[in-house]
C-alpha positions, 0 to 999 in steps of 0.5 A: 825194656828193662832187660835190654842190657842183659839181652844185648850182653848175652847176644854179644857174648854168644856171638863172640863165643861162637867166633872163638871157633875160628881163632883157637885150635880145636880142643875140648875147652874151645868146643865147650866155649862154642856150645855155650855161645850158641846157648847164650845166643839162644837165651838172649833171643828167648829173654826178649820174647819169653818169660820165667823159663828164659829168665831162669835160664839166664840166671843159671847158664852164665853162672855155670859157664863162668865156673867151667871157664875158671875151672879150665884155667885152674886145670891149665886147659886155657889161659886166663887172657885174652878170652876167659877173663872177659867172658867171665866178667860179662857172665857176672854182669849178666848175672847181676842184671838178671837177678835184679829182675823179677820173673813177672817183668820178663 
């Protein structure tokens, strides 16, 4: 399965985003992170079974997540480490993997 690494990364980062709920105090960035975790987990599962729509979601949502995460750092709502930078790096890796796929392969 060619999209296996992207599926695994989306599922793993989704679970870590959700786990973030128990590690940080409640705030808007934390709630947004947890919601993105559920979306990433859903896209990871959908990418394993679905076609074009899941692939396009996997291309768009991580890009939006990375931009929002970096924006929250610039605005001083979150620190870059220990969570935001690793999440953004995984987003970029996922984007690289899914943009290499053609929709017909999904």
